Structures are given as C-alpha cells and as structure tokens.
N, C-alpha and C positions, 0 to 999 in steps of 0.2 A: 509387485513392486511399490514400494514407499518412499516416502520422503518425508523430513521431520521439520516442522516448522516452530521455530522457537520464537513464541508469543504468549502472551497473557490474552490477548484480543481473540475471541472465537470467531467475531465477524470476518476477520481477515482470513483465517485457517478456511472458513466455509466459501470465502470468493476465491483463494486459490483451489480448493477441492472442485468447484463447479468448472474450473479450466482444466484441471487435470482429469476429471471423469471422463473427457473424451480420449484420455490415452491409458485409460485403467490404472492411474497411478494413485494409491492411497496417499492422503495427508495426515500425518501424526502431529498432533499438537504437542509440543514440548512447553509446559508453562514455567518457563525459567525467568526469574527477577534478573535483569540483565543490566549491568551499569552502563551507563551514556556518557560518553566524553562531554564537554562543554563546547558545543560546536554549532554552528548553523549550516553546516555540509553534511546532507542527509547521507552520501557515501561513506563519510568518515565515520559516520555513527552506525551506520549498518555493517562496517568492517569490524568495529570494536562487539558488535551485537554477535555477529555468526561466528568470530572467532573465540570469543567466549563461549557459545552455545556448544561448538564443535569440542572445547575442552571438557566440558561436562558431560557429552552424551557419547563422544565419538563416533556418531555415525552421519552419513550424508545430511546435511541440515541447511535452511535457509533462514534468513531474517530479513526483515523488511524496516526501513525507516523512511518516513513521508514528512514533507515538509507542505507548509500552507502558505503562498506569496500572493502579497496583495500590493502591486505597484505604486498604487498612489499614498501607501504607508511605507515606502522605501523598503517594500517586501516584507515586512511585517505582518505575521508572526515567525514567518522561516520554519526554521526545524523546532521551534520552541511552542508547538501547537499545545500542548498539555499544559503547559506553564500560563500560558493566555487563558485558556478555557477555565483553569482552575483560579484566575484570579479576577479579570474582567468578564470572563464568559461571553457567551455570543451576543447579548446585548451590548456588551463593551465594545465588541469588534464593530457591530453595526453602528454605533455612535461613532467612533473614530472615522468612519466613510461618510458621515453625513456631508453632502455637497461635494464629495470627490469622487474620483473614478472608481467604478465597483468591480473593474476586471480582477481576475484572481485565479490561481491554479494550484491544483497539488502536484506535488515533483516526488516520484517515488524511486527507491532504490531498494531492489532486492539483490542480496548477496547471499551466495552460495559456497559451500566449503565441504570437502571430503578429505578422506586420507590420501588420494593419490595428487593432489594440487596445494601447492605451499602457499598460495594467495587466494583470496576469494574469488570467483568470477562475478560480474555485476550486469545488471538488466535494469536500464532505465526509462521511466516514461513520465509524461506531464499530461494532466487533465485540466483542460481549460474551461473557463465559465464565468459566472457573474455573481455577484453576492445578492440574494433577494433582500426587498427592503425590508422585512422581517422575517421571524421563524415561522416555518411554515410544515406541514405535515406530520406524520406518526412514527414512532420507531419501529424499527424492522429487526428479525432475527440476525440477518447477514449485515447489519449496519456497522462500519467500524469506527465511525466518528460522528460526533455531536454535530459536526461542520455540516453533516447532511441535510441539516434543518434551515442552512442559509446558503447552500451552494446550489447553484443552477447550472447544469453542463451546458456547455455551448451548443447553440442550435436547438436549446429547448426552453420552455417556459415555466416548468416546474422543478423545483427543488429534486434532489434525489429522495428525500424523505416524503414527498408529496407523489411520488409515482406508485402505480399500484405493481405488482408483480410481473404482468404483463410489459408493462412500460419499461420497468427496471430492465427485464432480461432484454428487451430490443436494445435499450442504449448499451447494455454491456456488450451484445455482440458487436455493435457498431464500434465502440470503443476497442473490442480485441481484436478487430479488423485493422486499427490503427497501431497494434504492435504493443500491447499493455505488457508492463514487466512481467506479470504472470504468463501470458503467451509466450513472450519470447523465452522465457526459462523453460516453459513445458516443451517448445519446439526443439531448442537445444539439446534439453537433458535426453530426450526420446531419441534424436539424432543421433546423440554420441552413444548411448546406450545400445542402440540398435548396429551401430557401426563398430563396437566392442563388447559383444555380448557376454564375455566372461569375465569383464571389469565389474567392480561392485561399487556402484555410487559415482563412478567418473563421469565427469561432464567436459 
C-alpha cells in the first residue's frame, strides 16, 4: 500500500513515513512545484496544493501546509514562513520578539484527495512551544524547517535541532499521542481501507 506526498521537502516525507511505517504504508515523494494562493490560511493553501497535485499525478495524494504563529507579533509570520525566513531570517524573527512574549506554535493542515471524493479531507494539528533566545542545535536529515533551531516544544528545554535522535523520537511519540495531523491521517486511512478493501485510495 502506498500514498503520494506532494512536496519538495524530503524531511516532511520522512516524518510521515515514520508514522506510516507502523501501518506498512509506503510514502512516495512527488516533487512538484505547486502554486500557492496568497493567503495566511493554511487550510486554503493545503487545498490548492493537493488539488493541483492530484491533477498532475492522478493518484491518492496528500499535501501539507504549515504556518508558524507568534501571538506577541500578532501571529506573524503565519503562513508566510518561507518569506520570513528568506528575508529577515531566524535572527530577524528573534530580534522582533526581544522584550515580548516568546510563546509560539506551528499549525499544520494535511489535505488528502483521491478519485473517490470531490473535495479534500483535512487533518489539523498544532504544536505549541517557545522561542529560544538564540539559534541552537545542528541540522538533522529529517528536519523540515530552519525554525527547528529556535523552536522549543512545550514542556522541553531544548530546541528540536538540539535534541539527539533518542530525545527527538521520545518527543515525537508523545506528540503523536496528542493526535498529530500525520497520525490522524494514518488512522483514518487504514480504518477506511480496512472497511472497504476493494476501494483504491478511498478515505
């Protein structure tokens, strides 16, 4: 059994594959450059991505959009993470929050589409944390954002980039228990496929 993941980010593919390994589902990366609407709504962007990807490959596919929200900056950078990182960078983000609240969160929307449904199915999750005072840690193969260098998950003292493999896996397991969008998708995908074994890609 396999599912396509429309993304150019190999780290995201590895993250989903880790979850789907438990269900013997292979994730196939579809490196498609997808148009993104000018929106700060991650669900709207994920919708545009997955519809475009399905038009291109015609197979069951998921697409992810994630935003990074800092309440003390009125939510900035929201869904414009890549733009923020490409302009002011991590140091610029840290300067903006000097003397302000450092609470932050990732908001994720995974969208799924196949030939049996007219509109995508959505799986949403939030990852809360704090901004570190400076960049910390090293790059990992499964890293899907430079924000890992400044993001400290809730109830932890290290950035994601500072965690060793064992620490990261422990955090990931705890987060999965809180219904990550990847885990929600995996459980629903397997449940529906088991209930309708002759359907192809239906969820």
